[in-house]
C-alpha positions as CSV (number, residue, x, y, z in Angstrom):
1,A,62.7,137.2,90.1
2,G,60.8,136.1,93.2
3,L,57.6,134.7,93.7
4,V,54.2,136.2,92.1
5,G,50.8,135.1,93.6
6,P,48.1,134.0,94.3
7,G,46.5,133.1,91.3
8,T,43.9,130.7,90.0
9,F,44.5,128.6,86.7
10,I,42.1,126.7,84.5
11,F,43.7,124.5,82.2
12,K,41.2,123.2,79.4
13,P,42.4,120.8,76.6
14,I,41.2,121.7,73.1
15,N,40.9,119.2,70.1
16,D,38.5,120.4,67.7
17,G,39.3,117.3,65.1
18,S,40.8,119.2,62.7
19,T,44.3,118.7,63.6
20,K,46.5,115.4,64.9
21,R,48.0,118.2,67.2
22,E,46.6,118.8,70.7
23,A,46.0,122.2,72.0
24,C,45.1,123.7,75.2
25,L,43.6,127.0,76.5
26,L,45.3,128.4,79.9
27,S,43.9,131.0,81.6
28,I,45.3,132.6,84.5
29,F,43.1,134.6,87.1
30,V,45.4,137.0,89.3
31,H,44.6,139.9,91.4
32,P,44.7,143.4,89.3
33,T,47.5,144.2,91.7
34,I,50.1,141.8,90.4
35,R,48.5,141.3,86.8
36,L,51.3,143.6,85.3
37,K,54.0,141.5,86.7
38,V,52.0,138.5,85.5
39,M,51.8,139.8,82.3
40,S,55.3,140.5,82.1
41,I,56.2,136.8,82.9
42,V,53.7,135.6,80.3
43,T,55.2,137.9,77.7
44,T,58.5,136.9,78.6
45,F,58.0,133.1,78.0
46,V,55.7,133.9,74.6
47,N,58.4,136.0,73.2
48,S,61.0,133.2,73.9
49,H,59.2,130.9,71.9
50,D,58.7,133.3,68.9
51,G,59.6,130.8,66.4
52,D,56.7,128.6,67.6
53,S,53.7,129.8,65.6
54,D,51.4,127.7,67.9
55,I,51.7,129.8,71.1
56,N,49.0,132.8,71.0
57,L,48.3,134.9,73.5
58,T,45.1,136.7,74.2
59,I,45.0,139.1,77.3
60,S,41.3,140.1,78.5
61,T,40.6,142.8,81.2
62,E,37.2,141.5,81.9
63,P,36.5,141.4,85.7
64,Y,36.0,138.2,87.9
65,S,35.5,137.6,91.2
66,L,36.3,134.4,92.9
67,L,34.0,132.7,95.7
68,R,35.0,129.1,96.7
69,V,32.8,126.5,98.5
70,R,34.4,124.0,100.1
71,G,33.5,120.8,102.3
72,T,31.6,117.5,102.3
73,S,28.5,119.7,101.4
74,S,29.6,121.9,98.6
75,T,27.8,120.3,95.6
76,T,24.7,120.3,97.6
77,T,25.3,123.8,98.6
78,V,26.0,125.1,95.1
79,T,23.2,123.2,93.4
80,D,20.7,124.6,96.0
81,V,21.7,128.1,96.1
82,F,22.2,128.5,92.3
83,S,18.8,126.4,91.8
84,F,20.1,124.4,88.8
85,N,19.8,121.0,87.5
86,W,23.3,119.1,87.2
87,M,21.8,117.1,84.4
88,D,21.3,120.3,82.0
89,V,25.1,120.7,82.4
90,L,26.8,117.4,82.7
91,P,26.8,114.1,80.3
92,L,24.4,112.0,81.4
93,D,26.5,109.3,82.7
94,V,28.5,111.8,85.3
95,N,27.4,112.1,88.8
96,A,27.8,115.9,90.4
97,N,29.8,114.4,93.3
98,E,32.2,112.4,90.8
99,V,33.2,115.2,88.4
100,D,37.0,115.4,87.5
101,H,39.1,117.9,89.4
102,G,39.2,121.0,87.1
103,T,36.2,120.4,85.4
104,L,34.6,123.7,84.1
105,L,31.0,124.3,84.0
106,M,29.1,127.3,82.8
107,I,25.8,128.1,84.5
108,K,23.2,130.9,84.6
109,V,21.9,132.3,87.8
110,H,19.1,134.1,89.0
111,C,20.2,137.8,90.8
112,V,18.3,138.7,93.6
113,S,19.2,142.4,94.1
114,S,21.9,143.4,91.6
115,T,20.7,146.0,89.4
116,D,23.4,145.0,87.1
117,C,22.4,141.7,85.8
118,T,22.6,141.5,82.3
119,Q,22.4,138.5,80.3
120,R,26.5,138.3,80.3
121,R,26.7,139.1,83.9
122,N,24.5,136.8,85.1
123,Q,26.6,133.6,83.8
124,I,28.8,132.1,86.0
125,I,31.7,129.6,85.9
126,L,31.8,126.5,88.3
127,K,35.3,124.8,88.4
128,S,35.4,121.5,90.4
129,H,38.1,121.3,92.7
130,R,39.2,117.8,93.5
131,P,42.6,116.6,94.7
132,N,43.4,113.1,94.3
133,H,40.0,112.5,92.5
134,H,38.3,113.0,95.9
135,H,39.1,109.0,97.0
136,S,37.4,108.1,100.1
137,H,40.5,106.8,101.5
138,L,42.2,110.2,101.6
139,P,39.7,111.9,103.8
140,Q,42.2,114.9,104.4
141,N,41.0,116.1,101.1
142,T,37.5,116.4,101.8
143,A,37.7,119.9,103.4
144,C,39.5,121.3,100.5
145,S,37.3,119.6,97.8
146,G,34.4,121.6,96.6
147,W,33.8,124.2,93.7
148,D,35.4,127.8,92.6
149,V,32.7,130.2,91.6
150,L,34.2,132.5,88.9
151,C,31.7,135.7,88.5
152,H,31.3,139.2,87.6
153,P,31.8,141.6,90.6
154,S,28.7,143.2,90.1
155,I,26.9,140.1,91.0
156,C,29.5,138.8,93.4
157,N,27.9,140.3,96.6
158,D,24.4,138.8,95.6
159,L,25.9,135.4,95.3
160,F,28.0,135.5,98.6
161,Q,25.0,136.6,100.3
162,M,23.3,133.6,98.7
163,L,25.7,131.1,100.0
164,V,26.3,132.3,103.5
165,R,22.3,132.1,104.1
């Protein structure tokens, strides 16, 4: 079958309290050139579990751009550039530098020059990247620790320019 990639996966456990079973949401972000191949693989998987009524497949074609902010000052950079307060998006007992790997946060950003900064398009998703829980005894993880920024393509250029200034 060969390899298909690259892709970014977001796995989010869901427990609405109404059932004893646990569920999850798995989002797979891929480049449009491999989208059909990935859809074929996912569809084959879902069809092979046809008797399992708990598998639901929803396909979105909403575009996203991915920016990666990495390194020792990534949290400070994200905070300064996107001008938001961590206390508004995190529980009170969680420090921004200790967020679990894979944590998803949705924040609104101010677009500088984009003409297409509508209410929905100025929301970004921050995904924490903390391999091995960012342990201090594993300094080799520092360079790849940080944040994935998922945003609408219409504001990606603005956000990129803000990050590199």
